[in-house]
C-alpha positions as CSV (number, residue, x, y, z in Angstrom):
1,M,50.7,162.2,-14.0
2,S,47.0,162.8,-14.5
3,I,47.0,165.6,-12.0
4,S,49.6,168.3,-11.8
5,C,49.4,171.3,-9.5
6,E,51.4,174.7,-9.3
7,I,51.5,176.7,-6.0
8,D,52.1,180.4,-6.3
9,F,52.4,183.1,-3.8
10,E,51.1,186.4,-4.5
11,R,53.6,189.0,-5.3
12,N,56.2,186.7,-3.9
13,P,57.9,184.4,-6.7
14,L,60.7,183.8,-4.4
15,K,58.2,182.3,-1.6
16,V,59.7,184.4,1.2
17,I,57.6,185.7,4.0
18,H,58.1,187.3,7.5
19,S,56.7,185.8,10.6
20,G,53.2,187.7,11.2
21,Q,52.5,188.5,7.7
22,Q,49.6,187.4,5.6
23,L,50.3,184.7,3.1
24,R,48.3,184.8,0.0
25,G,48.4,182.8,-3.1
26,I,46.8,180.6,-5.7
27,V,46.7,177.0,-6.3
28,S,46.3,175.6,-10.0
29,L,45.4,172.1,-10.6
30,K,45.3,170.7,-14.0
31,F,43.5,167.5,-14.5
32,K,44.2,165.7,-18.1
33,K,40.8,163.8,-17.5
34,Q,37.7,163.8,-15.7
35,K,38.3,162.5,-12.0
36,K,35.9,162.1,-9.2
37,V,37.4,163.4,-6.0
38,C,35.9,163.5,-2.3
39,G,37.7,166.7,-1.5
40,I,40.7,169.1,-2.4
41,Y,42.2,171.0,0.6
42,I,45.6,172.9,1.4
43,R,47.5,172.5,4.4
44,L,50.2,175.1,5.8
45,Y,52.5,173.9,8.6
46,G,55.9,174.0,9.9
47,G,58.1,173.0,12.9
48,A,61.3,171.9,14.2
49,Y,63.1,168.6,14.0
50,A,66.5,167.5,15.3
51,S,68.0,164.0,15.8
52,W,71.4,162.9,17.0
53,T,73.3,160.2,18.5
54,E,75.2,160.1,21.7
55,F,78.0,157.7,22.6
56,D,78.2,156.2,26.1
57,L,81.3,156.6,28.2
58,L,82.4,153.5,30.4
59,N,84.8,153.5,33.2
60,F,86.8,150.5,34.2
61,G,89.0,151.4,37.3
62,C,91.5,154.1,36.1
63,D,91.0,153.6,32.6
64,R,88.2,155.0,30.3
65,I,87.1,153.2,27.3
66,F,84.7,154.7,24.7
67,C,82.3,151.9,23.9
68,Y,80.8,152.6,20.5
69,D,78.5,149.5,20.6
70,Y,76.3,151.3,23.0
71,T,74.8,154.4,21.6
72,K,71.3,156.3,22.1
73,T,69.7,158.2,19.5
74,Y,67.6,161.4,20.5
75,T,64.9,162.5,18.0
76,V,62.6,165.5,19.0
77,K,60.0,167.6,17.1
78,E,57.9,170.5,17.7
79,E,55.0,171.9,15.7
80,H,54.8,175.7,15.2
81,F,51.8,175.9,13.2
82,N,49.2,173.9,11.3
83,E,46.3,175.2,9.3
84,R,44.1,173.4,6.8
85,A,41.4,175.0,4.5
86,Y,39.1,172.8,2.0
87,F,38.5,174.2,-1.4
88,L,36.0,171.3,-2.1
89,G,34.3,169.2,0.5
90,D,35.3,169.2,4.3
91,D,36.5,166.8,6.8
92,S,33.3,165.1,7.5
93,G,33.9,162.1,5.1
94,V,37.1,161.0,4.0
95,C,37.8,158.5,1.0
96,V,40.6,155.8,1.8
97,G,40.9,153.5,-1.1
98,S,37.5,151.9,-1.8
99,Q,36.5,152.6,1.8
100,R,34.7,155.7,3.1
101,L,35.2,156.6,6.6
102,K,32.7,158.6,8.7
103,K,29.7,159.6,6.8
104,S,29.3,159.4,3.1
105,P,31.1,162.3,1.5
106,L,30.1,164.4,-1.5
107,I,31.5,163.3,-4.9
108,F,33.1,166.1,-7.1
109,K,33.5,165.5,-10.9
110,M,36.5,167.2,-11.9
111,S,36.5,168.1,-15.7
112,P,39.6,168.2,-17.7
113,G,41.6,171.4,-17.6
114,V,42.7,173.8,-15.0
115,H,40.9,174.4,-11.8
116,S,42.1,177.4,-9.6
117,Y,41.7,178.1,-6.0
118,T,43.0,181.1,-3.8
119,F,44.1,180.8,-0.3
120,D,45.4,183.2,2.5
121,C,46.6,182.6,6.0
122,T,48.2,185.1,8.4
123,L,51.3,183.5,10.1
124,P,52.0,183.7,13.7
125,S,54.1,186.4,14.8
126,T,56.3,183.9,16.8
127,L,57.2,181.7,14.3
128,P,61.1,181.1,14.1
129,T,63.2,181.6,11.0
130,S,63.7,178.8,8.5
131,V,67.1,176.9,8.9
132,E,68.8,173.8,7.8
133,G,71.3,172.0,9.8
134,K,73.2,168.7,9.7
135,H,71.2,167.4,12.9
136,G,67.9,169.1,12.2
137,H,65.8,172.0,10.5
138,I,63.1,174.5,10.9
139,K,60.9,174.0,7.9
140,Y,57.7,175.4,6.5
141,L,55.5,173.6,3.7
142,T,52.5,174.3,1.7
143,C,50.8,171.0,1.1
144,V,47.8,170.4,-1.3
145,V,46.1,167.3,-1.3
146,V,43.5,165.9,-3.9
147,D,41.5,163.1,-2.2
148,V,40.7,161.0,-5.3
149,L,37.8,158.5,-5.0
150,H,39.0,154.8,-5.0
151,S,42.7,155.9,-5.5
152,E,45.5,157.2,-3.4
153,K,45.7,160.8,-2.6
154,R,47.7,163.0,-4.8
155,V,49.9,165.2,-2.7
156,F,51.7,168.3,-3.9
157,Q,54.3,170.1,-1.7
158,Q,55.9,173.4,-1.8
159,P,58.5,174.6,0.6
160,F,58.6,178.2,1.7
161,T,60.9,180.3,3.8
162,V,59.8,182.3,6.9
163,I,62.0,185.0,8.5
164,K,61.4,186.1,11.9
165,P,62.6,189.9,11.7
166,I,65.8,190.9,14.0
167,D,65.9,194.7,13.9
168,L,69.4,195.5,15.1
169,N,68.1,199.1,15.7
170,A,66.0,197.8,18.4
171,E,68.7,197.4,21.0
172,P,71.1,200.1,21.7
173,E,73.8,197.5,22.6
174,F,74.2,196.4,19.0
175,R,75.6,199.8,18.1
176,N,78.5,199.5,20.7
177,P,82.0,198.4,19.2
178,I,83.5,194.9,19.9
179,I,87.0,195.2,21.7
180,A,88.6,191.6,22.3
181,K,91.8,191.6,24.1
182,L,94.6,188.9,24.6
183,T,97.3,189.7,26.7
184,T,100.6,187.9,27.8
185,D,103.8,188.7,29.4
186,D,105.3,189.3,25.8
187,M,102.5,189.8,23.5
188,Q,99.4,191.9,23.2
189,I,96.6,191.4,20.5
190,F,93.5,193.6,20.2
191,V,90.5,192.7,17.7
192,L,88.3,195.9,17.0
193,V,85.0,195.6,15.3
194,P,82.8,198.8,14.7
195,V,79.6,197.4,15.8
196,C,78.1,194.2,17.5
197,G,75.6,193.3,14.8
198,Y,75.5,192.9,11.0
199,T,73.1,191.6,8.2
200,P,74.1,189.3,5.4
201,G,75.6,191.2,2.7
202,Q,77.4,193.5,4.7
203,V,81.0,193.7,5.5
204,I,82.8,193.2,8.8
205,N,85.6,195.5,8.8
206,L,87.9,194.1,11.4
207,E,91.3,195.6,13.0
208,I,94.0,193.6,14.7
209,D,96.2,195.7,16.7
210,V,99.3,193.6,17.6
211,N,102.4,194.4,19.9
212,N,104.6,191.3,19.6
213,K,107.6,191.6,22.1
214,S,108.2,187.9,22.1
215,K,110.8,186.0,20.4
216,R,108.2,184.1,18.2
217,S,106.8,185.7,14.8
218,I,103.3,185.4,14.0
219,T,103.2,184.3,10.2
220,E,99.6,185.0,9.6
221,F,96.2,185.5,11.1
222,G,93.4,183.5,10.4
223,I,90.0,184.9,10.8
224,E,86.8,183.0,10.8
225,L,83.0,183.4,11.2
226,V,81.5,180.4,12.8
227,R,77.8,179.5,13.1
228,E,76.8,177.5,16.0
229,I,73.4,175.8,16.3
230,V,72.6,173.9,19.6
231,Y,69.9,171.1,19.3
232,S,68.2,170.2,22.7
233,K,65.9,167.5,23.6
234,S,63.8,170.1,25.6
235,A,64.4,173.5,27.2
236,K,65.6,172.0,30.6
237,S,67.2,168.9,29.3
238,N,70.8,168.1,29.6
239,H,71.1,166.2,26.5
240,H,72.0,168.3,23.5
241,K,74.2,168.5,20.4
242,V,76.4,171.4,19.4
243,E,77.2,171.8,15.7
244,R,79.7,174.3,14.5
245,V,80.1,175.5,10.8
246,S,82.5,177.6,9.5
247,I,80.9,180.2,7.4
248,V,83.8,182.4,6.2
249,K,87.4,182.2,6.3
250,T,90.3,184.5,5.3
251,K,94.0,185.0,6.3
252,T,96.0,188.3,6.7
253,R,99.5,189.0,7.2
254,G,101.2,188.4,10.5
255,C,103.5,190.4,13.0
256,E,107.2,189.7,13.3
257,K,108.8,189.3,16.6
258,Y,109.6,192.3,18.4
259,Q,107.4,194.4,16.0
260,S,103.8,196.2,16.3
261,E,101.2,196.1,13.5
262,I,97.8,197.3,12.8
263,I,96.3,194.8,10.4
264,A,92.8,195.4,8.5
265,A,90.7,192.6,7.3
266,N,87.2,192.5,5.7
267,I,84.7,189.7,6.1
268,P,81.8,189.7,3.7
269,L,78.7,188.1,5.1
270,P,76.9,185.6,2.8
271,S,73.1,184.4,2.8
272,I,72.9,183.1,6.5
273,P,70.0,182.8,8.7
274,P,69.8,185.3,11.5
275,T,70.7,184.8,15.2
276,D,67.9,183.4,17.4
277,L,68.5,181.9,21.0
278,T,65.0,182.4,22.4
279,T,62.2,181.4,19.7
280,N,62.8,177.6,19.6
281,P,64.1,175.5,22.6
282,I,64.9,172.6,20.2
283,L,67.2,174.6,17.8
284,K,69.2,177.8,19.0
285,I,71.5,179.6,16.3
286,S,74.1,181.9,17.2
287,Y,77.6,183.3,15.6
288,F,81.2,184.1,17.0
289,M,84.4,185.4,15.3
290,R,87.5,183.4,15.8
291,V,90.9,185.2,15.3
292,V,94.2,183.0,15.5
293,G,97.6,184.1,15.2
294,F,100.0,181.2,13.6
295,V,103.3,181.3,15.4
296,N,106.4,180.3,13.2
297,S,107.9,178.0,16.0
298,V,108.6,174.2,16.0
299,F,108.1,174.4,19.8
300,F,105.0,176.5,20.0
301,R,102.7,175.1,17.3
302,N,100.0,174.3,19.9
303,D,100.5,177.9,21.5
304,N,98.8,179.9,18.9
305,P,97.2,183.0,20.4
306,K,93.4,182.8,19.7
307,L,90.7,185.2,20.3
308,E,86.8,184.3,20.0
309,F,83.8,186.8,20.7
310,P,80.2,186.6,19.8
311,I,78.4,188.6,16.7
312,T,75.0,189.1,16.1
313,I,73.4,188.5,12.7
314,G,70.1,190.2,12.2
315,S,67.8,190.9,9.2
316,R,67.4,194.6,9.4
317,P,71.0,196.6,9.4
318,I,71.9,199.5,11.8
319,Q,70.9,202.5,10.4
320,D,73.5,205.5,10.3
321,D,73.9,208.7,8.3
322,S,74.5,207.2,4.8
323,P,72.3,207.9,2.1
324,Y,70.3,205.0,2.5
325,S,69.7,205.0,6.3
326,N,66.0,205.6,5.9
327,W,65.5,201.9,5.3
328,N,62.2,201.3,3.6
329,N,60.5,204.0,5.9
330,G,60.4,201.2,8.7
331,R,58.3,198.7,6.4
332,I,59.5,195.3,6.0
333,P,60.3,194.6,2.3
334,F,58.1,192.0,0.8
335,D,57.9,192.3,-3.0
336,Q,60.4,192.5,-5.8
337,H,59.8,196.2,-6.5
338,D,60.9,196.8,-2.7
339,L,63.8,194.7,-3.1
340,N,65.4,196.5,-6.1
341,K,64.5,199.9,-4.7
342,E,66.1,199.3,-1.3
343,R,69.6,197.8,-2.7
344,F,69.0,194.3,-1.3
345,I,68.0,190.9,-2.8
346,Y,67.0,187.6,-1.4
347,E,69.6,184.9,-1.9
348,E,69.7,181.2,-1.1
349,T,72.0,180.0,1.4
350,L,75.0,178.5,0.2
351,R,74.7,175.2,2.3
352,R,72.1,172.7,2.0
353,Y,71.7,169.9,4.7
354,G,68.2,168.6,4.0
355,A,67.1,165.1,3.3
356,I,68.4,163.2,0.4
357,G,66.6,164.2,-2.9
358,S,65.6,167.6,-1.4
359,N,67.0,170.7,-3.4
360,F,65.2,173.1,-1.0
361,R,67.5,175.8,0.6
362,P,66.2,178.8,2.7
363,T,66.5,182.2,1.4
364,Y,67.4,185.3,3.2
365,P,67.8,189.0,2.6
366,V,71.3,190.1,1.6
367,F,71.9,193.8,1.8
368,K,73.8,195.7,-1.1
369,R,74.6,198.9,0.8
370,E,77.5,200.5,2.5
371,T,77.3,202.2,5.8
372,S,79.9,204.2,7.8
373,Y,80.6,201.1,9.9
374,S,80.5,198.5,6.9
375,I,82.8,199.6,4.1
376,Q,82.7,197.2,1.1
377,N,86.3,197.3,-0.2
């Protein structure tokens, strides 16, 4: 191409920024030969998008028949912010092919070589975290537009990740332990988790206390962290789509009949977005743990004991008396120097659900430190 573009963020090669922070950067445009342009501008924008299909249910007397020929697709968008700044020219005159709209714009002759421009923008503090799902996303883009005279516009895009900080120290209830219980006539199962909130990179140290007085042996326990995204047409709409994705799975030993066991399990958390049920009405994200005991019986295969309970994923871990409890002195980490010093890194999420041909995956902070409630063993 006769024009190429590089978009760099200041002291931020990973292009990750927290909502409410100032985004600074530099745009480098390289022209291989002289070009006449009407203007050059940068646009920073982002928003939520969701699309899903619902099948209708028809009733004929006492019979119910699913009619897959009649479907309805719901598509909803919400813009979170949209900023534009001109490096050259303004929006008073616009070139479209050989046409000039509004008043005649200025014409700029761009000589061969590299032309650099700086930009800065303060992001709204209410921006939700970037996330990619099967049926929608929250996405942010930096877009540079070169409005070439008598030609098509040249558009260059660079996605970036926004993180809405979720400080698990802000609410005392996140420090409370989780105790989930399942009791029947012949079996008691308690699942214990030290605290209610964790961050990516930490390990959930889970304990299963089983008193099996039944005639059935539990061959093994399956433990699973599940991410749930609820897509909604609007905040008050009854039309919604629920998406559940297994993030981490593991298995432990079980418990023989007429026996008691205390079973420990460790669930390492990968790079995942934090819980957010309030910022965006279109896309709400939460997590829950699922613990299932698999019964060794031909007659009770559909009667496996199961417990489910919610757990919160944040972006700042709960502090305790560990050597690293003074987490960055209260500052939100931003550059690579802070990352190395505070024992955490940014990692791309493992899953990608973006558009075909898109390799973008959001990036989240992953903490590399132990605490009294999260031991990495």
